[in-house]
C-alpha positions in Angstrom: -52.8 -5.0 75.5 -49.7 -4.6 74.9 -48.3 -1.1 71.9 -45.4 -0.6 70.3 -42.5 0.1 72.9 -41.4 3.1 70.4 -44.4 4.2 67.9 -42.3 7.4 66.5 -40.3 4.0 65.1 -42.9 2.5 63.5 -43.6 4.5 59.7 -39.2 4.6 59.7 -39.8 0.0 60.6 -42.8 0.5 57.4 -40.2 2.3 55.9 -37.4 0.4 55.7 -39.8 -2.9 54.7 -40.8 -1.6 51.4 -37.0 -0.7 50.8 -35.1 -3.3 48.9 -32.6 -4.2 51.5 -30.9 -7.5 51.9 -32.8 -9.6 53.6 -29.2 -9.3 56.8 -29.5 -5.8 56.6 -33.4 -5.5 56.7 -33.3 -7.6 60.0 -30.6 -5.6 61.8 -32.0 -2.5 60.9 -35.3 -2.9 61.9 -33.7 -4.6 64.9 -32.4 -1.6 65.5 -35.1 0.5 65.7 -37.1 -1.9 68.1 -34.7 -1.5 70.9 -33.0 1.6 70.3 -36.6 3.5 69.0 -35.9 6.0 66.2 -32.8 8.3 67.1 -30.0 10.0 65.6 -27.4 7.3 65.4 -30.6 5.0 64.3 -31.3 7.3 60.9 -28.5 7.9 60.5 -28.0 4.3 59.5 -30.9 3.4 57.9 -30.3 6.5 55.7 -26.3 5.0 55.4 -27.8 2.3 54.2 -30.3 3.7 52.2 -27.4 5.5 49.9 -24.8 1.9 49.8 -27.4 0.5 48.0 -26.7 -0.2 44.2 -28.7 1.7 41.3 -28.9 -1.8 40.0 -31.3 -2.7 43.7 -33.9 -0.3 42.3 -37.0 -0.3 39.0 -35.5 2.8 38.2 -33.7 6.2 39.1 -36.4 7.9 39.9 -37.9 5.1 42.6 -34.6 5.6 44.1 -35.2 9.5 44.4 -38.6 8.2 45.9 -37.3 6.5 48.5 -34.7 9.5 50.2 -37.5 11.8 49.8 -39.8 10.1 51.2 -36.8 9.2 53.7 -36.0 12.9 54.5 -40.1 13.0 55.1 -39.8 10.3 57.3 -36.9 12.4 59.4 -38.6 15.9 59.2 -41.8 14.9 61.0 -39.5 12.6 63.6 -37.7 16.5 64.4 -40.3 18.7 64.3 -42.1 15.9 66.9 -39.1 15.7 69.0 -38.6 20.1 68.4 -42.5 20.2 69.4 -42.2 18.5 72.6 -40.1 21.4 73.6 -42.8 23.7 74.7 -45.0 23.9 77.1 -48.8 23.1 74.5 -51.4 24.7 77.4 -52.4 28.2 77.9 
């Protein structure tokens, strides 16, 4: 049974697939996430690419805001997971 090399990046990959990026940009972001996993650099790349999209690519302003909020939620979850790994959970 093969597993995902970077399981924490899977949610971000699914997010990138939903956002109306250009096909080549989408493929590049997914490849970067598959190779490097979820890092500060890869999350910044996705964030910059999302903000660089013109408003015409979205159905309306609410759709764009929804994508920005969803990305923010994914990043906060990842940061909390990374932070919790620094603490010992057993007593």
